C-alpha positions in Angstrom: -29.0 60.2 -48.1 -30.8 56.9 -47.6 -34.5 56.8 -46.6 -35.3 53.5 -44.9 -38.9 52.7 -44.1 -39.4 53.3 -40.4 -42.5 51.3 -39.6 -41.2 47.9 -40.8 -38.0 48.6 -38.8 -40.0 49.3 -35.7 -42.1 46.2 -36.1 -38.9 44.0 -36.5 -37.2 45.6 -33.6 -40.4 45.2 -31.5 -40.5 41.5 -32.3 -36.8 41.1 -31.5 -37.0 43.0 -28.2 -39.8 40.8 -26.9 -37.5 37.7 -26.9 -34.5 38.5 -24.8 -32.7 35.3 -25.7 -33.0 36.0 -29.3 -31.3 39.4 -28.8 -28.1 37.7 -27.9 -28.3 35.2 -30.7 -29.0 37.8 -33.3 -26.2 40.0 -31.9 -28.3 43.2 -31.9 -26.0 46.1 -31.0 -26.5 47.7 -27.6 -25.7 51.4 -27.0 -25.9 52.3 -23.3 -24.6 55.8 -23.9 -23.7 58.4 -21.3 -26.6 59.1 -18.9 -27.1 61.6 -16.2 -30.5 61.8 -14.5 -32.6 64.9 -14.1 -36.2 66.1 -14.0 -35.9 66.6 -17.7 -33.7 64.7 -20.1 -32.1 66.0 -23.3 -30.9 63.4 -25.7 -27.7 63.8 -27.7 -26.5 62.1 -30.9 -22.8 62.6 -31.5 -20.3 61.1 -33.9 -16.8 60.5 -32.4 -15.3 58.3 -35.0 -15.6 56.9 -38.4 -16.1 53.1 -38.3 -17.1 50.2 -40.5 -19.9 47.8 -39.6 -23.4 48.3 -38.4 -22.9 48.7 -34.7 -21.1 47.7 -31.5 -22.1 46.0 -28.2 -20.9 48.2 -25.4 -20.0 46.8 -22.0 -19.4 48.5 -18.7 -16.3 49.0 -16.6 -12.9 49.0 -18.2 -13.8 46.9 -21.2 -16.1 47.4 -24.2 -16.6 45.8 -27.5 -15.6 48.0 -30.5 -16.4 47.8 -34.2 -14.3 45.6 -36.5 -12.3 48.6 -37.8 -12.0 52.3 -36.9 -11.0 54.4 -39.8 -10.6 57.7 -38.0 -10.9 58.8 -34.4 -12.5 62.3 -34.4 -11.2 63.3 -31.0 -12.1 66.9 -31.7 -15.8 65.9 -31.9 -15.7 65.0 -28.2 -15.8 68.8 -27.6 -19.4 68.8 -29.0 -20.4 66.4 -26.2 -18.5 68.4 -23.6 -20.3 71.6 -24.8 -23.6 69.9 -24.0 -22.4 68.7 -20.6 -21.1 72.3 -19.8 -24.4 73.9 -20.9 -26.5 71.6 -18.7 -24.2 72.1 -15.7 -24.4 75.8 -16.1 -28.2 75.7 -16.4 -28.6 73.5 -13.4 -26.6 76.0 -11.3 -29.2 78.7 -12.0 -32.3 77.5 -10.0 -34.5 80.2 -11.5 -34.4 78.8 -15.0 -36.3 75.5 -14.4 -38.0 76.4 -11.1 -35.6 74.5 -8.9 -35.7 71.5 -11.2 -32.7 70.0 -13.1 -31.7 68.9 -16.6 -30.2 65.6 -17.3 -28.9 64.1 -20.5 -28.6 60.8 -22.4 -25.8 60.9 -24.9 -25.0 58.4 -27.6 -22.1 58.0 -30.0 -23.6 57.0 -33.3 -20.4 57.3 -35.2 -21.5 58.2 -38.8 -23.7 55.1 -39.1 -27.3 56.0 -39.9 -28.6 52.7 -38.4 -27.0 53.6 -35.1 -28.7 56.9 -35.2 -32.1 55.3 -35.7 -31.6 52.8 -32.9 -30.3 55.4 -30.5 -33.3 57.5 -31.2 -35.6 54.6 -30.4 -33.6 54.0 -27.2 -34.2 57.6 -26.2 -37.9 57.2 -26.7 -38.2 53.8 -24.9 -35.7 54.6 -22.2 -33.9 51.3 -22.6 -31.0 49.9 -24.6 -31.5 47.7 -26.6 -34.6 49.7 -27.6 -38.1 48.5 -27.3 -40.2 50.3 -29.9 -43.5 51.8 -28.9 -42.9 51.0 -25.2 -41.8 53.2 -22.3 -39.5 51.0 -20.2 -38.6 53.7 -17.6 -39.2 53.0 -13.9 -40.5 56.6 -13.6 -44.2 57.3 -14.2 -43.5 60.0 -16.8 -41.3 60.4 -19.9 -38.5 62.8 -19.0 -37.3 63.3 -22.6 -38.0 66.8 -23.8 -35.8 67.2 -26.9 -32.8 65.8 -28.8 -29.7 67.6 -30.0 -28.0 66.0 -33.1 -26.6 65.1 -35.4 -23.5 66.5 -37.0 -24.2 65.3 -40.6 -27.2 65.5 -42.8 -27.6 61.7 -43.0 -27.6 61.2 -39.2 -30.0 64.1 -38.7 -32.4 62.9 -41.4 -32.7 59.3 -40.2 -33.0 60.2 -36.5 -35.6 62.9 -37.3 -37.8 60.5 -39.1 -38.1 58.5 -35.9 -38.4 61.4 -33.5 -41.0 63.2 -35.7 -43.3 60.2 -35.2 -43.6 61.1 -31.6 -43.3 64.9 -32.2 -40.1 65.1 -30.1 -38.2 68.4 -30.9 -34.8 67.8 -32.4 -32.2 70.5 -33.0 -29.5 69.7 -35.5 -26.0 71.1 -34.9 -24.8 70.0 -38.3 -24.6 72.1 -41.5 -27.8 73.8 -42.6 -29.5 71.7 -45.3 -32.6 73.0 -47.3 -33.5 69.3 -48.0 -34.3 68.9 -44.3 -37.1 71.4 -44.4 -39.8 69.0 -45.5 -42.7 69.5 -43.1 -44.0 65.9 -43.7 -40.8 63.9 -43.0 -39.1 66.3 -40.6 -41.9 68.1 -38.9 -40.2 68.3 -35.5 -36.7 69.2 -36.8 -35.0 72.5 -36.2 -31.8 73.9 -37.8 -29.6 76.8 -37.1 -30.1 79.3 -40.0 -27.3 80.0 -42.4 -27.4 82.3 -45.4 -25.8 80.3 -48.3 -25.7 83.5 -50.4 -23.5 85.1 -47.8 -21.0 82.2 -47.9 -21.0 82.3 -51.7 -20.3 86.0 -51.8 -17.6 85.7 -49.1 -15.7 83.1 -51.1 -16.1 85.1 -54.3 -14.9 88.3 -52.7 -11.9 86.5 -51.4 -11.1 85.0 -54.8 -11.5 88.5 -56.4 -9.3 90.0 -53.7 -6.4 87.8 -54.6 -7.1 87.8 -58.3 -7.9 84.0 -58.4 -10.0 83.6 -61.5 -9.3 79.9 -62.3 -10.3 77.7 -59.4 -11.4 74.1 -58.8 -14.6 73.1 -56.9 -14.7 70.0 -54.7 -18.0 68.9 -53.2 -19.5 65.8 -51.7 -21.4 63.6 -54.1 -24.8 64.3 -52.7 -27.7 66.8 -53.1 -26.2 69.4 -50.9 -22.9 69.3 -52.9 -24.8 69.5 -56.2 -26.7 72.6 -55.0 -23.5 74.3 -53.9 -21.9 73.4 -57.3 -24.8 74.8 -59.2 -25.2 78.0 -57.3 -21.4 78.7 -56.9 -20.8 78.1 -60.6 -23.4 80.7 -61.4 -22.2 83.2 -58.9 -18.6 82.8 -60.1 -19.7 83.4 -63.7 -21.5 86.5 -62.7 -18.3 87.8 -61.2 -15.9 86.9 -64.0 -14.6 83.8 -62.4 -14.2 80.3 -64.0 -14.4 76.8 -62.7 -11.2 74.9 -63.7 -12.8 71.6 -62.7 -15.6 70.1 -60.5 -14.8 67.1 -58.3 -17.6 65.1 -56.7 -16.4 63.1 -53.7 -18.2 59.8 -52.9 -19.0 59.0 -49.3 -16.4 57.3 -47.2 -15.6 54.4 -46.9 -17.2 53.6 -50.3 -14.6 53.0 -52.9 -13.9 55.9 -55.2 -14.8 55.5 -58.8 -12.5 58.2 -60.2 -9.2 57.4 -61.9 -6.1 58.3 -59.9 -4.3 59.7 -62.9 -7.3 61.9 -63.8 -7.5 62.9 -60.1 -3.9 64.1 -60.1 -4.1 65.9 -63.4 -7.1 67.9 -62.3 -5.3 69.5 -59.3 -2.5 70.7 -61.5 -4.9 72.8 -63.5 -4.9 75.5 -60.9 -3.3 76.5 -57.6 -6.5 77.2 -55.8 -9.5 75.0 -55.0 -12.7 75.7 -53.2 -13.8 72.8 -51.0 -17.3 72.6 -49.7 -18.4 69.8 -47.2 -17.8 68.6 -43.7 -15.0 66.4 -42.3 -16.8 63.2 -42.7 -18.1 63.7 -46.3 -14.6 64.7 -47.4 -12.7 61.8 -45.9 -12.4 60.1 -49.2 -11.0 63.2 -50.7 -8.4 63.6 -47.9 -7.5 59.9 -48.3 -7.0 60.4 -52.0 -4.8 63.4 -51.4 -2.6 61.5 -49.0 -2.1 58.8 -51.6 -0.4 61.3 -53.9 2.4 63.8 -53.7 1.3 67.3 -52.4 -0.1 69.4 -55.2 0.7 72.7 -53.6 -2.9 73.8 -53.8 -4.4 76.5 -51.6 -7.7 75.3 -50.1 -10.6 77.7 -49.5 -13.2 76.0 -47.4 -15.5 76.4 -44.4 -15.1 75.4 -40.7 -17.2 72.4 -41.3 -14.2 70.7 -42.8 -11.4 70.5 -40.3 -8.2 70.8 -42.5 -6.0 70.4 -39.4 -7.1 66.8 -38.9 -4.5 64.1 -39.5 -6.4 60.9 -40.3 -5.0 57.6 -41.6 -1.8 57.8 -39.5 -0.6 60.9 -41.4 2.0 63.2 -39.9 2.5 65.7 -42.7 -1.0 67.2 -43.0 0.4 70.7 -43.0 2.3 69.9 -46.1 -1.0 69.2 -47.9 -3.3 71.8 -46.3 -1.0 74.5 -44.9 -2.0 78.0 -45.9 -5.6 77.0 -46.3 -8.3 79.7 -45.7 -11.5 78.7 -43.8 -14.7 80.6 -43.4 -16.4 80.3 -40.0 -19.7 81.9 -39.0 -18.9 84.4 -36.4 -19.8 83.5 -32.8 -19.3 85.5 -29.6 -17.8 82.5 -27.8 -19.0 80.4 -24.9 -18.3 82.2 -21.5 -16.3 79.9 -19.2 -16.0 77.0 -21.7 -12.3 77.3 -22.1 -11.7 77.0 -18.3 -14.2 74.1 -18.3 -12.2 72.2 -20.9 -9.0 72.7 -18.9 -10.7 71.1 -15.9 -12.0 68.1 -17.8 -10.4 64.8 -16.5 -11.5 61.2 -16.4 -11.8 61.2 -12.7 -14.2 64.2 -12.8 -16.7 62.3 -15.0 -16.5 58.6 -14.0 -19.7 57.7 -15.7 -18.6 59.1 -19.1 -18.1 56.0 -21.1 -16.4 58.0 -23.9 -13.8 59.9 -22.0 -11.5 57.0 -21.4 -11.3 56.1 -25.1 -10.8 59.7 -26.1 -8.3 60.3 -23.4 -6.2 57.3 -24.4 -6.0 58.6 -27.9 -5.3 62.2 -27.0 -2.5 61.3 -24.6 -1.3 58.2 -26.5 -1.8 55.8 -23.7 -0.9 52.2 -24.5 -3.7 49.7 -25.0 -4.1 46.2 -26.2 -6.8 44.3 -28.0 -7.9 41.0 -26.6 -10.7 39.1 -28.4 -11.6 42.4 -30.1 -11.9 44.1 -26.8 -9.8 47.2 -26.1 -8.0 46.9 -22.7 -7.6 50.4 -21.5 -4.6 51.2 -19.3 -4.7 53.9 -16.7 -3.7 57.2 -18.2 -2.4 60.1 -16.1 -5.4 61.6 -14.5 -4.0 65.1 -14.0 -3.2 65.8 -17.7 -4.9 68.8 -19.3 -6.5 69.0 -22.7 -4.8 72.3 -23.2 -1.5 70.6 -23.9 -2.7 68.7 -26.9 -1.8 69.5 -30.5 -4.2 71.1 -32.9 -4.6 68.1 -35.1 -6.2 66.1 -32.2 -7.7 68.8 -30.0 -8.7 72.5 -30.1 -9.2 74.5 -27.0 -11.2 77.1 -28.9 -14.9 76.3 -29.2 -15.7 75.0 -32.6 -18.7 76.2 -34.6 -20.5 72.9 -33.9 -19.8 73.1 -30.2 -21.3 76.6 -30.2 -24.4 75.2 -31.9 -24.7 72.5 -29.3 -24.4 75.0 -26.5 -27.0 77.3 -28.1 -29.4 74.4 -28.7 -29.3 73.3 -25.1 -29.9 76.9 -24.0 -32.8 77.3 -26.4 -34.4 74.1 -25.0 -33.9 75.4 -21.5 -35.4 78.7 -22.3 -38.4 77.0 -24.0 -38.8 74.9 -20.9 -38.7 77.9 -18.7 -41.4 79.7 -20.7 -43.6 76.6 -20.8 -43.2 76.0 -17.1 -43.8 79.6 -16.3 -47.2 79.4 -18.0 -48.1 76.2 -16.2 -47.0 77.5 -12.8 -49.2 80.6 -13.4 -52.2 78.6 -14.5 -52.0 75.9 -11.8 -51.0 78.5 -9.1 -48.2 76.2 -8.0 -45.2 77.3 -6.1 -41.7 76.6 -7.2 -40.7 73.0 -6.5 -44.3 71.8 -6.3 -45.2 68.8 -8.4 -46.5 69.4 -11.9 -48.3 67.3 -14.4 -46.1 65.1 -16.6 -44.4 67.1 -19.4 -44.9 66.2 -23.1 -42.2 67.0 -25.6 -44.5 68.4 -28.3 -45.5 71.2 -25.8 -42.1 72.9 -26.4 -42.7 73.5 -30.1 -44.5 76.9 -29.7 -41.6 78.2 -27.6 -38.8 76.8 -29.7 -40.3 78.5 -32.7 -39.6 81.8 -31.1 -35.9 81.1 -31.1 -33.4 81.8 -33.9 -34.0 78.5 -35.5 -35.4 77.3 -38.8 -38.2 74.7 -38.4 -39.2 72.2 -41.1 -42.2 74.4 -42.0 -39.8 76.3 -44.2 -40.2 79.6 -42.3 -37.4 81.2 -40.5 -38.3 82.2 -37.0 -36.5 85.5 -36.8 -38.4 88.7 -36.2 -35.8 91.1 -37.6 -35.7 90.9 -41.4 -32.5 92.8 -41.8 -30.1 89.8 -41.1 -26.4 90.4 -41.0 -24.1 87.4 -41.5 -20.5 87.7 -40.4 -17.8 85.2 -41.2 -14.4 85.0 -39.6 -11.6 84.0 -41.9 -8.9 81.7 -40.5 -5.5 80.8 -42.0 -3.9 77.4 -41.2 -0.3 78.3 -40.1 2.8 76.9 -38.6 4.1 79.3 -35.9 7.7 80.0 -35.2 7.8 77.3 -32.5 6.5 74.7 -34.9 3.0 74.6 -33.4 0.2 74.6 -35.9 -2.6 77.1 -35.4 -5.7 78.5 -36.9 -5.0 82.3 -37.1 -7.8 84.8 -37.8 -6.7 86.9 -40.7 -9.9 88.7 -41.7 -13.7 88.9 -41.8 -16.5 89.1 -44.2 -19.8 90.9 -43.4 -22.9 90.4 -45.6 -26.2 92.1 -45.1 -29.5 91.0 -46.6 -29.8 94.3 -48.5 -26.7 93.3 -50.5 -24.1 95.4 -48.6 -20.9 93.4 -48.1 -17.5 94.1 -46.8 -14.3 92.0 -46.9 -11.5 92.9 -44.6 -8.2 90.9 -44.8 -4.9 91.4 -43.1 -2.7 90.1 -45.9 0.5 90.6 -43.9 -0.7 87.9 -41.4 -1.4 85.2 -44.1 1.1 82.4 -44.5 0.8 80.3 -47.7 2.2 77.0 -46.4 5.3 75.3 -47.5 4.9 75.8 -51.3 4.7 79.6 -51.7 6.6 82.5 -50.4 4.2 85.0 -51.8 0.5 85.1 -52.8 0.0 82.3 -55.4 -1.7 83.0 -58.7 -4.6 81.1 -60.1 -5.5 81.9 -63.7 -6.1 80.0 -66.9 -4.0 82.4 -68.8 -1.2 84.8 -67.8 -2.4 88.2 -66.9 -2.5 90.8 -69.6 -0.2 93.6 -68.7 -1.0 97.3 -69.2 -1.2 98.2 -72.8 -2.8 94.9 -73.8 -6.4 93.6 -73.7 -7.9 90.2 -73.5 -9.3 88.3 -76.5 -11.3 85.1 -76.0 -10.0 81.7 -77.1 -12.5 79.7 -79.2 -14.0 76.7 -77.4 -12.6 77.7 -73.9 -14.0 79.5 -70.9 -13.9 83.2 -70.8 -11.1 83.1 -68.2 -8.8 81.6 -70.9 -7.6 84.3 -73.3 -4.8 85.7 -75.3 -3.4 89.2 -75.0 -3.3 91.6 -77.9 -1.9 95.2 -77.8 -4.3 98.1 -77.9 -4.5 100.0 -81.3 -3.4 103.6 -81.7 -5.5 106.0 -79.8 -6.6 103.5 -77.2 -5.0 102.4 -73.9 -5.3 99.8 -71.2 -4.0 101.2 -67.9 -5.0 98.2 -65.8 -4.2 94.5 -66.1 -6.6 92.1 -67.6 -8.8 94.7 -69.3 -11.6 93.3 -71.6 -11.6 96.3 -73.8 -9.1 99.1 -74.5 -10.3 102.6 -73.5 -10.3 105.3 -76.3 -8.4 108.4 -75.6 -10.2 111.8 -75.9 -10.0 113.5 -79.3 -7.4 115.9 -78.0 -5.3 113.1 -76.6 -3.2 110.2 -78.0 -1.8 106.9 -76.6 1.8 106.6 -75.7 4.0 103.9 -77.1 3.3 101.6 -74.2 -0.5 102.1 -74.7 -1.0 102.7 -71.0 -1.5 106.4 -70.8 -3.2 109.1 -72.8 -1.1 112.2 -73.5 -2.3 115.6 -74.7 -1.9 116.1 -78.4 0.2 118.9 -79.8 -1.6 121.7 -81.7 0.1 122.0 -85.0 -0.3 123.9 -88.3 1.9 125.2 -91.1 3.3 128.2 -89.2 5.8 130.9 -90.2 8.4 129.4 -87.9 8.1 125.9 -89.4 11.0 125.2 -91.8 8.6 124.2 -94.6 6.5 127.3 -94.0 9.6 129.5 -94.0 10.8 128.1 -97.3 7.4 128.6 -98.9 7.2 132.1 -97.7 10.6 132.9 -99.1 9.7 131.4 -102.4 6.4 133.3 -102.5 8.0 136.6 -101.7 10.8 135.9 -104.2 8.4 135.2 -107.0 6.3 138.2 -106.1 9.4 140.4 -106.2 10.4 138.9 -109.5 7.0 139.5 -110.9 7.1 143.1 -109.7 10.5 143.6 -111.4 9.2 142.2 -114.6 6.2 144.5 -114.3 8.5 147.4 -113.8 10.6 146.4 -116.7 7.5 146.1 -119.0 6.4 149.6 -117.9 9.8 151.0 -118.5 9.9 149.5 -122.0 6.2 149.8 -122.6 6.8 151.4 -126.1 8.9 148.6 -127.5 7.2 146.4 -130.0 7.7 143.2 -127.9 5.8 144.8 -125.0 3.2 146.3 -127.2 2.6 143.1 -129.0 -0.4 141.0 -127.8 -1.9 143.9 -125.8 0.5 145.2 -123.2 -2.5 146.0 -120.9 -3.2 142.3 -120.7 0.4 141.7 -119.9 0.2 144.2 -117.1 -3.0 142.6 -115.8 -1.5 139.1 -116.0 1.6 140.2 -114.1 -0.4 141.9 -111.4 -2.7 138.8 -111.0 0.3 136.5 -110.8 1.9 138.8 -108.2 -1.4 138.6 -106.2 -1.4 134.8 -106.6 2.0 134.6 -105.1 0.9 136.8 -102.2 -2.3 134.9 -101.7 -0.3 131.8 -101.0 0.9 133.5 -97.8 -2.7 133.4 -96.5 -2.3 129.6 -96.3 0.5 129.9 -93.8 -0.3 130.6 -90.1 -3.0 129.5 -87.7 -6.3 129.3 -89.4 -8.9 131.9 -88.6 -12.5 132.5 -89.9 -11.3 135.4 -92.1 -8.2 133.6 -93.5 -10.2 130.4 -94.2 -12.8 132.4 -96.2 -10.2 134.4 -98.1 -7.8 131.5 -98.8 -9.7 129.6 -101.5 -12.0 132.3 -102.8 -9.2 134.9 -103.3 -7.0 132.3 -104.8 -9.8 131.2 -107.2 -10.7 134.7 -108.2 -7.2 135.9 -108.8 -6.1 132.8 -110.7 -9.3 133.0 -112.9 -8.2 136.6 -113.8 -4.7 135.3 -114.7 -6.0 132.4 -116.8 -8.7 134.6 -118.4 -5.9 137.1 -119.4 -3.9 134.3 -121.0 -7.1 133.2 -122.8 -7.5 136.7 -124.1 -3.9 136.9 -125.2 -4.4 133.6 -127.1 -7.5 135.1 -128.7 -5.6 138.1 -129.8 -2.9 135.9 -131.5 -5.6 134.0 -133.4 -7.5 137.0 -134.7 -4.6 139.5 -135.1 -3.8 138.5 -138.6 -7.4 138.7 -139.7 -7.8 142.1 -138.0 -4.9 143.7 -139.8 -5.9 142.6 -143.3 -7.9 145.1 -145.4 -11.5 144.0 -145.6 -11.0 141.7 -142.7 -13.9 140.8 -140.4 -12.2 142.0 -137.2 -10.8 145.5 -136.7 -8.1 146.0 -134.1 -10.4 148.0 -131.8 -12.9 145.2 -131.9 -10.2 142.6 -131.0 -9.1 144.7 -128.0 -12.6 145.1 -126.7 -13.4 141.4 -127.2 -10.3 140.4 -125.3 -11.2 142.6 -122.4 -14.7 141.0 -122.4 -13.1 137.6 -122.2 -11.1 138.7 -119.0 -14.2 140.3 -117.4 -16.5 137.4 -118.2 -14.1 134.7 -117.2 -13.4 136.4 -113.9 -17.0 137.2 -113.1 -18.1 133.6 -113.5 -15.5 132.5 -111.0 -16.6 135.3 -108.6 -20.1 134.1 -108.9 -19.0 130.5 -108.0 -17.1 131.8 -105.0 -20.1 133.9 -103.9 -22.4 131.0 -104.1 -19.9 129.0 -102.1 -19.6 131.6 -99.4 -23.4 131.9 -99.2 -24.1 128.3 -98.8 -21.3 126.5 -97.0 -18.3 128.8 -96.5 -14.9 127.5 -95.3 -14.3 127.5 -91.5 -11.5 126.7 -89.1 -11.4 123.0 -88.1 -9.3 120.5 -86.1 -8.0 117.3 -87.6 -7.3 114.9 -84.7 -6.8 111.7 -86.7 -4.4 112.4 -89.5 -1.2 112.8 -87.5 -0.3 110.6 -84.5 -0.1 112.7 -81.3 -1.1 115.9 -83.1 -4.1 118.1 -83.6 -3.8 119.8 -86.9 -5.5 123.2 -87.2 -6.7 123.6 -90.7 -9.5 125.1 -92.8 -12.4 123.0 -93.7 -13.7 123.8 -97.2 -17.2 123.6 -96.0 -18.4 122.3 -99.3 -15.9 120.1 -101.1 -18.1 120.3 -104.2 -17.7 124.1 -104.4 -14.0 123.8 -103.9 -13.7 121.4 -106.8 -16.0 123.6 -108.9 -13.5 126.4 -108.5 -10.6 124.2 -109.5 -12.7 122.7 -112.3 -13.5 126.2 -113.7 -9.8 127.1 -113.6 -9.1 123.9 -115.4 -11.7 124.7 -118.0 -10.2 128.1 -118.7 -6.7 126.6 -118.8 -7.8 123.9 -121.2 -9.4 126.5 -123.6 -6.2 128.6 -123.4 -4.1 125.5 -124.1 -6.1 124.4 -127.1 -6.2 127.9 -128.5 -2.5 128.5 -128.1 -1.7 125.1 -129.5 -3.7 125.8 -132.7 -2.1 129.3 -133.1 1.5 128.2 -132.4 2.5 128.1 -136.2 1.0 131.5 -137.2 3.6 133.6 -139.0 4.3 136.4 -136.5 7.6 137.4 -135.1 6.0 138.2 -131.7 3.7 135.3 -131.7 3.1 134.3 -128.0 1.2 131.1 -128.8 4.2 128.9 -128.3 5.0 130.5 -125.0 1.4 130.3 -123.8 1.3 126.6 -124.9 4.3 125.7 -122.8 3.0 127.7 -119.8 -0.5 126.1 -120.0 1.2 122.7 -120.2 3.1 123.4 -117.0 -0.1 124.9 -115.4 -2.3 121.9 -116.3 0.4 119.4 -115.3 0.8 121.0 -111.9 -3.0 121.0 -111.1 -3.6 117.6 -112.6 -1.0 116.1 -110.3 -2.3 118.2 -107.4 -5.8 116.6 -107.2 -4.9 112.9 -106.5 -2.0 114.0 -104.2 -4.3 116.4 -102.4 -6.8 113.6 -101.7 -4.2 111.2 -100.4 -2.5 113.3 -97.8 -3.7 115.0 -94.7 -2.6 117.7 -92.3 -0.3 120.5 -92.9 1.3 118.7 -95.8 -2.0 119.1 -97.6 -1.7 122.9 -97.1 1.9 122.9 -98.2 0.9 121.0 -101.3 -1.7 123.6 -102.3 0.8 126.4 -101.7 3.4 124.6 -103.8 0.8 124.1 -106.6 -0.1 127.8 -106.5 3.6 128.9 -106.6 4.6 126.2 -109.2 1.8 127.0 -111.6 2.2 130.8 -111.2 6.0 130.4 -111.6 5.3 128.3 -114.8 3.2 131.1 -116.3 5.7 133.8 -115.3 8.7 132.0 -116.6 7.3 130.6 -119.8 5.6 133.8 -120.9 7.6 136.7 -119.6 11.2 135.5 -119.1 11.8 135.2 -122.9 10.5 138.7 -123.4 12.7 140.0 -120.6 15.6 138.3 -122.3 14.8 140.1 -125.6 14.3 143.5 -123.9 17.5 143.3 -121.8 19.9 141.3 -123.9 18.6 141.6 -127.5 17.6 145.2 -127.7 19.4 145.5 -131.1 17.4 142.7 -132.4 14.4 145.0 -133.3 13.1 144.3 -136.8 11.0 147.4 -136.9 13.9 149.7 -136.2 16.0 148.0 -138.8 13.2 148.4 -141.3 12.9 152.1 -140.7 16.6 152.6 -141.0 16.6 150.8 -144.4 13.8 153.0 -146.0 16.0 156.1 -146.9 18.6 153.9 -148.5 15.9 152.3 -150.6 14.6 155.6 -151.8 18.1 156.8 -152.8 18.6 153.7 -154.8 15.4 154.4 -156.7 
């Protein structure tokens, strides 16, 4: 936005205007405008085309001088001018508003040239064209100008406001709201229609989220307003998990673009969706660049300030480029009677309208010729209707800008009414009586009561709870080929943060490139069962997908983190659902449990049979050798060991958990203590039977009994301490087996458990060493060899048990302990007692003592 110095310009124009002859020689442009007299005059600054050059010299009648080149005829902008004419006609029909006085207007077409806007503003002030600065050239005695409506762009508004503010003339802009125009020094008499930018940002973001568009481009004009949108929108998008694929800044038309065409094309292939912010004029360079390339197939999300239905530069395929676009338009109630008014507009109805012939010739494609750079207008059909024109050149629905113009005129009229009401009351004048000349600045106090934003920076709205509503339109091609803007939804935003997006997806058409809703993402969406992982050096919208680990799921697409299942649940193979885990334990019905039960019962029965056999043959030397009472005790303890293994099978309970390890430890300690006692007997037996020996036989028996009792009591004490401090208890293992909850016994104190095993190992080691040392003693019934083998088996089993026990989990761990109990007990049983059973049952004749007794009489006879 340029900022020319106003006062030097005024001085130059003043000098030029004083010499009429020099006006022609310097070719100063003249802008007569469209004038209708009234008691009060409202000025209007409109932009009906995009031209090159600094101005034009208008004539009267059927000829007028036009600029060197017209880039684009914005025929739809003529509706803005008609909205002002309609509003003033409607006000003049109500004699009560202005106390039987009338409103007039003076309308100028400034195109989009800021110099024209300045000169037209001076013409409004001086009442003459060409303008005479600082002079009132009207024939009337008073200045009728009360306010000015315009312009449609920030640049036009800013330049005209700097002139009008010098004379404190109220100006209401119908262009886009711009925070930069709220400077109370430069634009002290400027008013704008308020618009909440946050509401627009949130509306666009909610729309993007609704369709899952996370990777979108941003296109803005290369000006301050565009930079503010780019900054704020980028931040809001990041806050909502959206990413900017690219940011394009469009230079003002017709300035040549500085961007590379190849780079321009590549950017729009990054994504299928682009958000475009700007108005029709500021984006002309962008539209021109698009038409110079093949259609990208982008879906454009924009605002009503950019007319995507426009076909500039002689294009006929605009729908191919912009079809399916979505536009946000601030909701308006409509202008009552305006549609019928548009239908009635014809050149003959407004003969003094110097713009209608030009617009009419374009709308209805009337032939015309240029002669000496003068457009010769032919006579168009006077009874044609604007309602028959196509959407790309005319729209019968009131645009947002037209509604602003209509509202601005009504706001001025109401301010005049209030100001006149006060003056009528003070001066006690009747309606129609003459009143003192009106000064434009007197309207400011009354305009500030309206729903406008003045350059003081304060919004003149009493109600603080502002609700902003946007209508969402879709650019479609109907069945009959007619192009239309169809309302497909709305977005409501309240100042307290409440927002609601409502879309009718079934009504949306996506143009010629898509049969269904297009996608816009940097990476393909992560399906259920997968989560996103960021890519180094790229925005967070660019990611890879990795599967969720065991026990976690992703039941939605594009999840940042997998969700852990509850402890009693597990993830299915697809990692998209948590299933309840199965309760499992080593049960009696389990095949492994049934086998172990059978083996335990079998060994117990075998032990009982051996015990019965030993009782039956209790008087035989082989049973009596090595203390038969210890043999009975050992057999009973082994039978109890086999039975205690059954306590490990079945669902754990507090009682079974306590008895499992303690009963096993105590009974096994009795068995191993009995073996240690047997080993002791083998060692001391020979010394006890010798005359004069240290040990007598009764002492050996008592000492062996003491070994059994002492060894067992120590283990009982360890178990008692264990139960008193941290006893075993039922527990659930949810991690060891996939999809299962294993019911098991927690040892409570692992240290106590390994103390029990360690003590058993200590007893076994003593027995092994003692038996090994006594294996060669000369005794026919020496059990040392058998005990050595049995202890080797016992120690081997439990040495292998410990590392295996630490490496497995679940019911296999329980089965391992049962197997170790059965294997070690079976080793003791088989290695110690089966050879004796063999002798008792199959070698009964092999009894040395019996043979010795039978040989004694024969020896005596020989003697």
